[in-house]
C-alpha positions as MATLAB code, in Angstrom:
seq = 'XXXXXXXXXXXXXXXXXXXXXXXXXXXXXXXXXXXXXXXXXXXXXXXXXXXXXXXXXXXXXXXXXXXXXXXXXXXXXXXXXXXXXXXXXXXXXXXXXXXXXXXXXXXXXXXXXXXXXXXXXXXXXXXXXXXXXXXXXXXXXXXXXXXXXXXXXXXXXXXXXXXXXXXXXXXXXXXXXXXXXXXXXXXXXXXXXXXXXXXXXXXXXXXXXXXXXXXXXXXXXXXXXXXXXXXXXXXXXXXXXXXXXXXXXXXXXXXXXXXXXXXXXXXXXXXXXXXXXXXXXXXXXXXXXXXXXXXXXXXXXXXXXXXXXXXXXXXXXXXXXXXXXXXXXXXXXXXXXXXXXXXXXXXXXXXXXXXXXXXXXXXXXXXXXXXXXXXXXX';
ca = [
     -18.633   -3.357  -14.858;
     -17.307    0.219  -14.836;
     -18.762    0.793  -11.348;
     -17.072   -2.369  -10.048;
     -13.787   -1.201  -11.575;
     -14.180    2.215   -9.936;
     -14.427    0.506   -6.546;
     -11.012   -1.065   -7.246;
      -9.235    2.291   -7.581;
      -7.445    4.353   -4.952;
     -10.173    7.034   -5.156;
     -12.949    4.433   -5.069;
     -11.381    2.814   -1.997;
     -11.861    6.017   -0.003;
     -15.356    6.729   -1.342;
     -16.767    3.595    0.253;
     -20.521    3.916    0.791;
     -20.523    7.360   -0.872;
     -19.472    5.933   -4.241;
     -22.991    5.705   -5.715;
     -23.712    9.317   -4.790;
     -20.362   10.571   -6.096;
     -20.749    8.618   -9.332;
     -23.135   11.177  -10.830;
     -20.456   13.901  -10.680;
     -18.529   12.294  -13.537;
     -18.885   10.102  -16.595;
     -17.240    6.938  -17.903;
     -15.080    7.572  -20.955;
     -13.174    5.319  -23.338;
      -9.941    6.436  -24.988;
      -8.302    4.945  -28.048;
      -4.552    4.138  -28.049;
      -2.433    7.323  -28.384;
      -5.349    9.547  -27.299;
      -4.318   12.602  -25.281;
      -5.889   12.693  -21.808;
      -3.970   15.770  -20.673;
      -2.231   18.239  -22.982;
       0.882   20.173  -22.027;
       0.221   23.893  -21.559;
      -3.569   23.606  -21.328;
      -5.663   24.426  -18.274;
      -8.014   21.463  -17.980;
      -9.797   21.126  -14.666;
     -10.724   17.468  -15.134;
      -9.849   14.566  -12.853;
      -9.366   11.224  -14.613;
      -9.582    7.985  -12.598;
      -8.048    5.125  -14.575;
     -10.217    1.991  -14.614;
      -8.434   -0.083  -17.237;
      -5.485    0.189  -19.582;
      -2.261    2.130  -19.178;
      -1.380    5.800  -19.536;
       2.105    7.178  -20.193;
       3.677   10.483  -19.172;
       7.268   11.682  -19.605;
       9.419    9.459  -17.420;
       6.767    6.997  -16.302;
       3.370    5.334  -16.567;
       0.265    4.544  -14.543;
      -1.889    1.431  -14.523;
      -5.459    0.696  -13.400;
      -6.521    2.304  -10.140;
      -4.483    5.479  -10.648;
      -5.778    8.983  -11.128;
      -4.275   11.815  -13.105;
      -5.005   15.478  -13.528;
      -5.599   16.114   -9.822;
      -3.280   19.138   -9.712;
      -4.986   20.859  -12.628;
      -8.359   19.826  -11.191;
      -7.671   21.311   -7.758;
      -5.299   24.212   -8.516;
      -6.293   25.265  -12.028;
      -2.643   25.224  -13.130;
      -1.616   24.497  -16.746;
      -0.594   20.963  -17.580;
       3.166   20.780  -17.968;
       3.231   17.269  -19.479;
       1.241   15.240  -21.964;
      -0.576   12.178  -20.621;
      -1.260    9.651  -23.386;
      -3.236    6.416  -23.556;
      -0.767    3.586  -24.178;
      -3.554    1.197  -25.162;
      -7.343    1.287  -24.951;
      -8.151    3.087  -21.720;
     -11.314    3.502  -19.637;
     -11.640    6.365  -17.154;
     -14.178    7.899  -14.847;
     -13.694   11.609  -15.494;
     -14.976   14.502  -13.373;
     -14.978   18.190  -14.439;
     -14.292   20.632  -11.607;
     -17.552   22.516  -12.164;
     -19.472   19.329  -11.318;
     -18.509   19.812   -7.654;
     -21.188   22.527   -7.415;
     -23.952   20.025   -8.301;
     -23.932   18.194   -4.980;
     -21.752   19.551   -2.155;
     -22.051   16.323   -0.127;
     -20.867   14.201   -3.047;
     -18.160   16.755   -3.803;
     -16.959   16.634   -0.192;
     -16.642   12.832   -0.355;
     -14.666   13.015   -3.607;
     -12.317   15.743   -2.370;
     -11.756   13.857    0.904;
     -10.711   10.836   -1.170;
      -8.105   13.030   -2.874;
      -6.965   14.450    0.479;
      -6.356   10.895    1.721;
      -4.452    9.939   -1.443;
      -2.224   12.979   -2.028;
       0.158   12.201    0.878;
       1.097    8.891   -0.795;
       2.153   10.865   -3.873;
       4.292   13.096   -1.671;
       6.092   10.192    0.026;
       8.119    9.415   -3.078;
       9.900   12.761   -2.724;
      10.906   11.924    0.852;
      12.548    8.612    0.046;
      16.370    8.482    0.096;
      17.977    8.366   -3.340;
      20.151    5.346   -2.488;
      19.149    2.362   -0.355;
      20.729    2.099    3.085;
      23.478   -0.423    3.772;
      22.446   -1.465    7.278;
      18.911   -2.747    6.714;
      18.573   -4.741    9.921;
      19.530   -1.820   12.183;
      19.384   -3.630   15.518;
      21.198   -0.799   17.319;
      18.671    1.874   16.366;
      17.203    3.437   19.551;
      13.586    2.780   18.508;
      14.339   -0.894   17.807;
      16.135   -1.298   21.133;
      13.368    0.477   23.039;
      10.568   -1.548   21.446;
      12.431   -4.815   22.058;
      12.566   -3.886   25.750;
       8.823   -3.141   25.728;
       8.057   -6.526   24.139;
      10.517   -8.540   26.239;
       8.834  -11.236   28.333;
      10.030  -13.395   31.242;
      11.535  -15.994   28.885;
      12.601  -16.498   25.277;
       9.290  -17.997   24.142;
       7.101  -15.211   25.523;
       9.458  -12.603   24.062;
       9.393  -14.261   20.636;
       5.595  -14.571   20.693;
       5.180  -10.899   21.646;
       7.468   -9.763   18.814;
       5.784  -12.083   16.280;
       2.325  -10.872   17.317;
       3.306   -7.202   17.196;
       4.844   -7.368   13.714;
       2.130   -9.604   12.280;
      -0.550   -7.138   13.409;
       1.038   -4.316   11.377;
      -0.941   -3.895    8.126;
       0.449   -5.657    5.086;
       1.017   -3.149    2.268;
       2.969   -3.319   -0.971;
       5.708   -0.723   -1.169;
       9.460   -0.191   -1.182;
      11.486   -2.984    0.396;
      14.762   -1.026    0.493;
      14.001    0.210    4.030;
      15.693   -0.207    7.380;
      13.840   -1.979   10.161;
      13.490    1.335   11.981;
      11.908    2.867    8.831;
       9.303    0.097    8.746;
       8.567    0.672   12.422;
       8.077    4.386   11.726;
       5.750    3.680    8.768;
       3.698    1.206   10.798;
       3.116   -1.151    7.857;
       5.098   -3.208    5.383;
       5.357   -6.178    3.068;
       6.996   -9.562    3.582;
      10.581   -8.332    3.218;
      10.278   -5.288    5.453;
       8.079   -6.873    8.121;
      10.386   -9.901    8.348;
      13.371   -7.550    8.583;
      11.680   -5.685   11.432;
      10.896   -8.931   13.251;
      14.496  -10.165   12.932;
      15.827   -6.825   14.197;
      13.523   -6.992   17.222;
      14.364  -10.656   17.923;
      18.074   -9.845   17.846;
      17.664   -6.697   19.931;
      15.901   -8.855   22.519;
      18.874  -11.252   22.603;
      17.378  -14.023   20.441;
      19.136  -15.687   17.498;
      17.205  -14.874   14.340;
      17.475  -14.914   10.550;
      15.549  -15.096    7.297;
      13.923  -17.815    5.189;
      13.431  -17.389    1.438;
      10.670  -19.013   -0.605;
      10.321  -18.922   -4.372;
       7.065  -19.663   -6.102;
       4.404  -18.855   -8.626;
       2.973  -15.339   -8.451;
      -0.526  -16.804   -8.109;
       0.458  -17.113   -4.434;
       0.160  -13.327   -3.987;
      -2.608  -12.561   -6.503;
      -5.514  -12.737   -4.016;
      -4.128   -9.520   -2.491;
      -3.758   -7.706   -5.821;
      -6.352   -5.727   -7.798;
      -7.500   -8.013  -10.641;
      -6.504   -5.467  -13.293;
      -2.862   -5.835  -12.149;
      -2.643   -9.646  -12.237;
      -1.200   -9.776  -15.750;
       1.429   -7.135  -14.908;
       3.059   -9.152  -12.116;
       6.066  -11.312  -12.993;
       5.486  -15.062  -13.124;
       7.849  -15.931  -10.238;
       8.077  -14.140   -6.897;
      10.291  -14.376   -3.839;
       8.777  -14.380   -0.380;
      10.725  -13.774    2.826;
       9.929  -14.848    6.379;
      11.549  -14.358    9.770;
      12.897  -17.285   11.780;
      13.968  -17.416   15.418;
      15.841  -20.135   17.315;
      13.828  -21.500   20.228;
      14.682  -24.584   22.260;
      17.703  -25.209   19.972;
      15.559  -25.390   16.808;
      14.772  -22.856   14.112;
      11.124  -21.779   14.135;
       9.685  -19.991   11.120;
       7.822  -16.936   12.399;
       5.824  -15.855    9.336;
       4.580  -12.399   10.291;
       3.825  -10.810    6.915;
       0.069  -11.231    6.769;
      -2.642  -10.027    9.118;
      -5.759  -12.129    9.746;
      -7.802  -10.229    7.100;
      -5.085  -10.968    4.520;
      -5.017  -14.654    5.445;
      -8.798  -14.780    5.065;
      -8.383  -13.260    1.611;
      -5.880  -15.999    0.747;
      -8.579  -18.397    1.871;
     -10.658  -17.408   -1.159;
      -8.031  -19.179   -3.293;
      -6.801  -21.796   -0.780;
      -9.534  -22.576    1.762;
      -7.219  -24.807    3.830;
      -5.344  -21.752    5.059;
      -8.425  -20.761    7.059;
      -7.770  -23.792    9.272;
      -4.793  -21.897   10.723;
      -7.011  -19.191   12.200;
      -6.675  -18.156   14.961;
      -2.921  -18.136   14.362;
      -0.578  -19.521   17.017;
       3.193  -19.529   17.480;
       5.508  -20.831   20.180;
       8.089  -23.457   21.083;
       7.448  -26.503   18.890;
       4.800  -24.542   16.967;
       6.384  -22.587   14.097;
       4.014  -20.430   12.097;
       4.736  -21.516    8.541;
       1.428  -21.450    6.620;
       3.058  -22.242    3.283;
       4.564  -25.530    4.522;
       1.125  -26.374    5.924;
      -0.550  -25.470    2.634;
       1.892  -26.905    0.109;
       3.687  -29.549    2.179;
       7.133  -29.743    3.785;
       8.847  -30.243    7.129;
       8.130  -27.294    9.427;
      11.628  -27.474   10.920;
      13.683  -28.245    7.797;
      14.473  -24.697    6.706;
      17.586  -22.910    5.503;
      18.117  -19.734    7.510;
      19.938  -16.771    5.978;
      21.837  -14.335    8.201;
      20.855  -11.238    6.224;
      18.880   -9.979    3.214;
      21.024   -7.008    2.226;
      21.440   -8.086   -1.408;
      17.714   -8.710   -1.871;
      16.698   -5.516   -0.075;
      19.114   -3.359   -2.053;
      17.429   -4.278   -5.346;
      15.010   -1.713   -6.735;
      11.589   -2.537   -8.115;
      10.625   -2.206  -11.767;
       7.584   -0.341  -10.402;
       8.017    3.158   -8.983;
       6.478    4.190   -5.655;
       3.287    5.517   -7.250;
       2.758    2.218   -9.062;
       3.471    0.198   -5.928;
       0.862    2.251   -4.087;
      -1.764    1.269   -6.678;
      -1.301   -2.374   -5.666;
      -2.770   -1.631   -2.221;
      -6.435   -1.198   -3.147;
      -7.348   -4.711   -1.935;
      -5.075   -4.736    1.124;
      -6.249   -1.302    2.294;
      -9.890   -2.333    1.884;
      -9.189   -5.436    3.989;
      -7.312   -3.492    6.684;
      -9.089   -0.179    7.403;
      -6.945    2.401    9.115;
      -3.843    1.963    6.927;
      -3.707    5.693    6.251;
      -3.649    8.772    8.464;
      -6.887   10.746    8.621;
      -6.014   14.455    8.829;
      -7.974   16.737   11.159;
      -9.320   18.518    8.064;
     -11.040   15.314    6.969;
     -12.610   14.689   10.382;
     -13.914   18.247   10.390;
     -15.323   18.055    6.855;
     -17.046   14.731    7.545;
     -18.619   16.126   10.701;
     -20.086   19.075    8.758;
     -21.112   17.130    5.660;
     -24.708   16.482    6.754;
     -25.571   19.810    8.392;
     -23.414   22.217    6.364;
     -22.517   20.471    3.092;
     -21.201   23.587    1.326;
     -19.040   24.524    4.294;
     -17.781   20.920    4.521;
     -16.829   21.002    0.842;
     -14.894   24.242    1.390;
     -12.987   22.695    4.301;
     -12.148   19.600    2.249;
     -11.017   21.728   -0.690;
      -8.815   23.797    1.627;
      -7.021   20.637    2.703;
      -6.803   19.338   -0.857;
      -5.351   22.496   -2.395;
      -2.757   22.748    0.401;
      -1.554   19.209   -0.314;
      -1.788   19.669   -4.074;
       0.295   22.844   -3.810;
       2.948   20.937   -1.886;
       3.001   18.191   -4.508;
       3.097   20.741   -7.340;
       6.197   22.342   -5.814;
       7.988   18.960   -5.788;
       7.147   17.890   -9.308;
       9.554   18.917  -12.026;
       6.896   18.156  -14.615;
       3.591   17.941  -12.790;
       0.803   16.375  -14.790;
];
């Protein structure tokens, strides 16, 4: 069971086929409530990957799938905050000296950290306050992309925009983003992808708006790591884009890629009947009306989502990132692969020690950047 749980962590996601080899570098540990995983002021070069339970640190908490101690592990710096088990906790814990046991396994583990550290850094690059103009139709990148996607008529333009946005990976994250921010990130969730689609529809001269659905959170649970199911609120809101074609509103649901829809099919097999997905005049793409019933064309269209998008989540950005273990596994390529990683992977077979050094060079550079941002790095 512990191995299966390790696969459902951010580190385990990036280990992939190397997980069995890397496993022997660490050990599974169980911590009682109030146990101290990391102690302020101590130099402890141990990486803890959280498999179950919750850990608290000053100002926040982590749930299953997280890892803690990476800065001390990589940089050898003293802990500046206590990390405490909130309840019974299971970890896979790796001492730094274990990296010398198997350079190939060590390279794979360090590469996993290299791929994860940038997500920790993103939280320091987010604006403090949400923007006020979420659907920024006039932004140059939105205008330029709308021109690229524009077809000979309204239907072909709408289909091109719907296809483009739907193909962007679905990832949980902040929804208080402008359309141009989502375009820059290249991924999003229902709110941000629908906002991008509406901005592009409008920039292309089409009338567009938003449709809101409210329902049970079991709707979204197939895309969540199982250990997080009980932490999600009972009711959720889901947003979709809509565009007016041939004098009728057409829902243009563009949140979920084909791999995500197939994952939904594990809970609701009927949704697989919609693949391959189609959209056009007289053919709205509204999988939830198909699945749960309802008139495809009887929808209330909202002109904007500013109030909904201005709300902040009860989860912080690090916690939101932990929700993406399943979606990232379904949609490979959701993260940038630095040149360091490509180089280390290429050397891993022939020069494993050299590859490990290259990976560690990348990891300590990123960890140093993160350490400089953290007021109380753990």
